[in-house]
LODRENKOL-697417 format. One line per 4 residues: number of its first residue (from 1); their letters; for each residue x, y negated, z negated of C-alpha. Coordinates in Angstrom, 2 decimals. Example, Ala and Ser with C-alpha at 12.3 -4.5 7.8 and 13.67 -1.06 7.14 Angstrom:
REM LODRENKOL-697417
1) as) 12.30/4.50/-7.80 | 13.67/1.06/-7.14
END
This chain:
REM LODRENKOL-697417
1) mqir) -22.18/48.25/37.63 | -22.18/44.47/37.93 | -24.26/42.93/40.70 | -23.43/39.59/42.26
5) elkp) -25.97/38.15/44.68 | -24.87/35.43/47.11 | -27.16/33.02/48.90 | -26.54/32.68/52.66
9) rkal) -24.79/29.30/52.40 | -22.37/30.64/49.79 | -21.49/33.65/51.93 | -20.54/31.65/55.03
13) nkaf) -17.13/30.31/55.91 | -17.22/26.61/54.94 | -15.78/25.48/58.26 | -18.29/27.62/60.16
17) lkvk) -21.12/26.21/58.08 | -20.18/22.72/59.29 | -20.51/23.68/62.96 | -23.86/22.35/64.14
21) pnrs) -25.88/24.73/66.32 | -27.53/23.16/69.34 | -31.28/22.73/69.59 | -31.78/25.60/72.06
25) eieg) -29.99/28.04/69.73 | -32.20/27.13/66.77 | -35.36/27.23/68.87 | -34.42/30.65/70.24
29) fktn) -33.69/31.91/66.73 | -37.06/30.68/65.46 | -38.98/32.13/68.39 | -37.32/35.53/68.11
33) litl) -37.66/35.65/64.33 | -41.37/34.82/64.49 | -41.78/37.56/67.10 | -39.99/40.02/64.81
37) ldrt) -42.26/39.17/61.88 | -45.49/39.14/63.86 | -44.82/42.52/65.48 | -44.40/44.42/62.22
41) ndte) -47.10/47.00/61.63 | -47.53/48.84/58.34 | -49.03/51.84/60.10 | -46.05/52.31/62.41
45) seef) -42.90/54.37/61.81 | -39.42/53.30/60.80 | -38.31/54.00/64.37 | -40.79/51.37/65.54
49) hknl) -39.44/48.78/63.13 | -35.82/49.68/63.84 | -36.44/48.85/67.50 | -37.92/45.49/66.51
53) isdf) -34.76/44.64/64.59 | -32.61/45.74/67.52 | -34.56/43.55/69.94 | -34.30/40.56/67.62
57) lkdt) -30.53/40.87/67.24 | -29.98/41.43/70.95 | -32.19/38.60/72.14 | -30.86/36.10/69.61
61) yykq) -27.13/36.85/69.58 | -25.64/40.01/70.99 | -27.11/40.96/74.39 | -24.28/39.52/76.49
65) nhfi) -21.18/40.68/74.66 | -22.02/43.40/72.13 | -23.75/46.73/72.56 | -26.43/47.60/69.99
69) ntkg) -27.91/51.07/69.66 | -28.11/54.10/67.42 | -25.00/56.17/66.75 | -25.44/59.68/65.40
73) rndl) -27.64/59.41/62.32 | -27.02/55.66/62.03 | -30.21/53.64/62.52 | -28.38/50.87/64.35
77) vihn) -24.81/49.79/64.97 | -23.41/46.63/66.53 | -20.33/47.40/68.59 | -17.33/45.13/68.84
81) gqna) -17.54/45.35/72.63 | -20.03/45.61/75.47 | -20.38/49.38/75.57 | -20.73/52.42/73.33
85) nstv) -17.04/53.28/73.72 | -16.00/50.21/71.75 | -15.60/50.42/68.00 | -18.48/49.88/65.60
89) gviv) -18.36/46.49/63.90 | -21.62/46.45/61.92 | -23.66/49.33/60.46 | -27.39/48.62/59.97
93) eakk) -29.77/50.74/57.88 | -33.36/49.83/58.72 | -36.44/50.64/56.64 | -40.09/49.85/57.35
97) ptnk) -41.53/47.07/55.15 | -43.72/49.49/53.18 | -40.91/51.91/52.32 | -40.29/50.57/48.82
101) semi) -38.86/53.78/47.34 | -35.79/53.97/49.60 | -35.02/50.28/50.05 | -32.41/48.40/48.06
105) ttek) -33.66/45.76/45.65 | -31.86/42.91/43.97 | -32.11/44.80/40.68 | -31.27/48.27/41.99
109) lntk) -28.63/49.02/44.60 | -28.35/52.77/44.10 | -31.17/53.78/46.42 | -31.26/55.97/49.50
113) afqe) -30.63/53.01/51.81 | -27.39/52.17/50.00 | -26.36/55.84/49.82 | -26.91/56.10/53.57
117) lvly) -24.66/53.11/54.14 | -21.94/54.81/52.07 | -22.14/57.99/54.15 | -22.18/56.18/57.49
121) ylre) -19.29/53.96/56.44 | -17.17/56.95/55.39 | -17.88/58.61/58.72 | -16.63/55.55/60.56
125) ritq) -13.71/54.78/58.26 | -12.47/58.28/57.39 | -13.66/60.57/60.20 | -13.37/58.08/63.07
129) nnle) -10.47/56.13/61.55 | -12.31/52.94/62.50 | -10.61/49.97/60.87 | -12.88/47.44/62.57
133) vmhl) -16.14/47.76/60.62 | -16.81/44.25/59.31 | -20.20/44.36/57.57 | -22.94/46.74/56.48
137) vatn) -26.58/45.70/56.45 | -29.74/47.13/54.89 | -33.05/45.54/55.89 | -36.78/46.18/55.87
141) inew) -37.30/43.21/58.24 | -38.34/40.90/55.39 | -35.40/41.47/53.05 | -31.77/41.57/54.16
145) fifd) -28.79/42.83/52.15 | -25.39/42.22/53.72 | -22.19/43.80/52.36 | -18.64/42.98/53.42
149) anlf) -16.87/46.14/54.60 | -13.84/45.20/52.49 | -15.95/46.03/49.44 | -16.92/49.44/50.83
153) drlf) -13.32/50.16/51.74 | -12.10/49.37/48.23 | -14.89/51.15/46.34 | -15.41/54.18/48.55
157) aqnk) -12.80/54.79/51.26 | -9.90/54.21/48.86 | -11.25/56.57/46.20 | -9.44/59.89/46.66
161) nlvk) -11.99/61.97/44.74 | -14.93/60.64/46.71 | -13.09/61.05/50.02 | -12.25/64.66/49.13
165) qfnd) -15.90/65.39/48.33 | -16.93/63.68/51.55 | -14.46/65.72/53.62 | -15.58/68.94/51.92
169) fegg) -19.21/68.05/52.64 | -18.50/67.23/56.29 | -16.51/70.44/56.61 | -19.36/72.56/55.26
173) rlad) -17.38/73.62/52.20 | -19.97/72.63/49.59 | -23.22/74.18/48.41 | -25.32/72.46/51.08
177) tkte) -24.79/70.64/54.38 | -27.95/68.51/54.35 | -27.49/64.76/54.01 | -29.93/64.75/51.06
181) ffyk) -27.38/66.86/49.20 | -24.70/64.24/49.82 | -27.00/61.43/48.70 | -28.20/63.10/45.50
185) qiae) -25.21/65.16/44.44 | -22.28/63.03/45.59 | -23.19/59.43/46.43 | -25.76/58.72/43.72
189) pfin) -23.65/59.84/40.73 | -20.55/58.17/42.16 | -22.34/54.84/42.64 | -23.71/55.10/39.09
193) sits) -20.16/55.47/37.80 | -18.94/52.21/39.37 | -18.10/49.66/36.70 | -16.71/46.90/38.92
197) eief) -18.68/44.14/40.62 | -20.65/44.76/43.81 | -21.23/41.58/45.79 | -23.79/41.16/48.55
201) tyfn) -25.61/38.44/50.42 | -29.39/38.48/50.11 | -32.27/36.62/51.70 | -35.98/37.18/52.23
205) iqds) -37.39/35.83/55.48 | -40.77/35.33/53.84 | -39.18/32.50/51.82 | -38.57/30.65/55.11
209) qqpl) -42.05/30.98/56.60 | -42.86/27.28/56.24 | -39.82/25.81/58.04 | -39.91/28.71/60.51
213) rntd) -43.45/27.88/61.70 | -43.34/24.15/61.06 | -43.08/21.90/64.12 | -41.15/19.30/62.12
217) kadd) -37.59/19.63/63.46 | -36.17/18.14/60.26 | -37.15/21.34/58.45 | -34.88/23.36/60.72
221) nsli) -31.86/22.40/58.63 | -32.96/24.95/56.05 | -32.75/27.70/58.71 | -29.18/27.01/59.86
225) alfk) -27.55/29.22/57.22 | -29.81/32.15/58.14 | -29.07/31.63/61.83 | -25.32/31.69/61.20
229) llsp) -25.44/34.62/58.76 | -26.63/37.10/61.40 | -24.43/35.73/64.18 | -21.42/37.60/65.62
233) ehll) -19.17/34.89/64.22 | -20.14/36.03/60.73 | -21.14/39.69/60.99 | -18.29/40.59/63.38
237) klpf) -15.95/37.95/61.92 | -15.29/36.38/65.31 | -13.47/33.06/65.69 | -15.67/30.00/66.11
241) ands) -15.24/26.71/67.93 | -13.70/24.54/65.23 | -11.80/27.23/63.34 | -8.53/25.48/62.50
245) nnld) -6.64/28.70/63.16 | -7.89/28.99/66.76 | -7.45/26.66/69.73 | -10.48/25.83/71.83
249) krfy) -9.96/27.72/75.11 | -10.63/24.71/77.35 | -8.31/22.48/75.35 | -5.66/25.22/75.35
253) gell) -5.81/25.55/79.15 | -5.59/21.80/79.68 | -2.65/21.58/77.28 | -0.68/24.20/79.22
257) hiig) -1.46/22.39/82.50 | -0.28/19.04/81.16 | 2.99/20.56/79.95 | 3.52/22.52/83.18
261) lnet) 3.18/26.01/81.74 | 0.88/28.97/82.23 | -0.06/32.05/80.27 | 0.70/35.49/81.72
265) kegs) 0.57/39.07/80.50 | 3.44/41.52/80.40 | 1.89/44.83/79.42 | -0.03/44.15/76.21
269) kkli) 2.09/41.08/75.40 | 1.00/37.54/76.26 | 3.71/35.17/77.47 | 3.83/31.44/78.14
273) ernk) 6.13/30.56/81.06 | 7.03/27.77/83.42 | 4.85/27.59/86.52 | 6.26/29.56/89.44
277) ager) 8.06/27.83/92.32 | 5.48/26.41/94.68 | 2.99/25.88/91.84 | 4.92/23.19/89.97
281) ntgt) 3.55/19.67/89.87 | 5.42/16.45/89.26 | 3.73/14.55/86.50 | 3.73/17.46/84.07
285) iled) 5.86/16.97/80.99 | 8.21/19.84/81.77 | 8.80/19.04/85.47 | 9.35/15.32/84.79
289) aiiq) 11.90/16.20/82.10 | 13.71/18.55/84.49 | 13.73/15.93/87.27 | 15.28/13.40/84.90
293) ldsl) 17.94/15.83/83.71 | 18.75/16.88/87.26 | 18.91/13.42/88.84 | 21.09/11.98/86.10
297) dkld) 23.36/15.04/85.76 | 22.66/15.08/82.05 | 23.61/18.72/81.62 | 26.92/18.32/83.44
301) rlen) 27.93/15.66/80.94 | 27.58/17.95/77.97 | 30.75/18.74/76.03 | 30.08/22.45/76.67
305) pisl) 28.05/22.56/79.92 | 25.45/25.32/80.26 | 26.54/28.04/82.68 | 24.07/30.62/83.89
309) etpe) 24.61/33.60/86.18 | 22.14/32.43/88.81 | 22.29/31.47/92.48 | 20.62/28.23/91.47
313) rndf) 22.47/25.20/90.04 | 24.20/25.69/86.69 | 21.45/24.18/84.64 | 18.18/25.42/83.20
317) lmlp) 16.06/24.22/86.11 | 15.12/27.71/87.29 | 15.19/29.38/83.90 | 12.01/31.53/83.49
321) lnfp) 11.25/29.67/80.26 | 9.02/32.34/78.80 | 8.41/33.37/75.24 | 5.87/35.46/73.32
325) llg) 2.57/33.80/72.49 | 2.17/33.72/68.73 | -0.97/35.08/67.09
END
């Protein structure tokens, strides 16, 4: 097995990395992260620390739009929507800081934490047919390992032998039904047999203690990559403000208004159409063009005039002018 460790800046979309967070976002991130670190307690259980991680993620990023909770045996999952009925987008395996034996390290991936991620991913991908898992995370609060789900899909979900063993295990057709059996007898030897590269993003929060607790705002630049790495834009692969493939919603709405169009829905399909009669405004590009064509009889002068079966004039003035919205 080849291991490739990425630093947070290398793992982020270059365009997203250039987007500057505002001061309140960074201050909220710092406050919540300090709270997370200061509330850890070596004498407490993993359940205690799992709840700390959940609170941190909710308060910093996800509370408004994404539901976070346990799911089955999963420690934590981040849903793609606001409730538990939406698909799982991120699987999180949480360990307490003192649980060294089960936690992934930068030198050794094949530990219980990684084996658990494999099982939980297969349950989402194979059993639930969930195609919307984006990332998998293992953390003990200090250390964070983040894996792209594309890697898990290629290495595990696309391997027919592993999937057969997984299905047999889930169906109770093997020697044991306990998860420890899956980890030791199926996942561990399979992971050991992998010869291709396994890539992950890694960071240790303890390395950022100085800028995190420093009042010098200039030091906050070193925290921006960490802030973005755990955001929904990265972990759930959501579009962000200056993504060249996505229009800003406000700009998009103003553009339609200037042209004289509006967006509607027909079933699950989005359409862009001319404003309805009574809602059309002179001064928009489309209505001014139509007025010019109408007043000067431009269409009637065509060599082959347009003829439409409509009670309106034989031109395109009342044509619905709708077409599917691309993307």
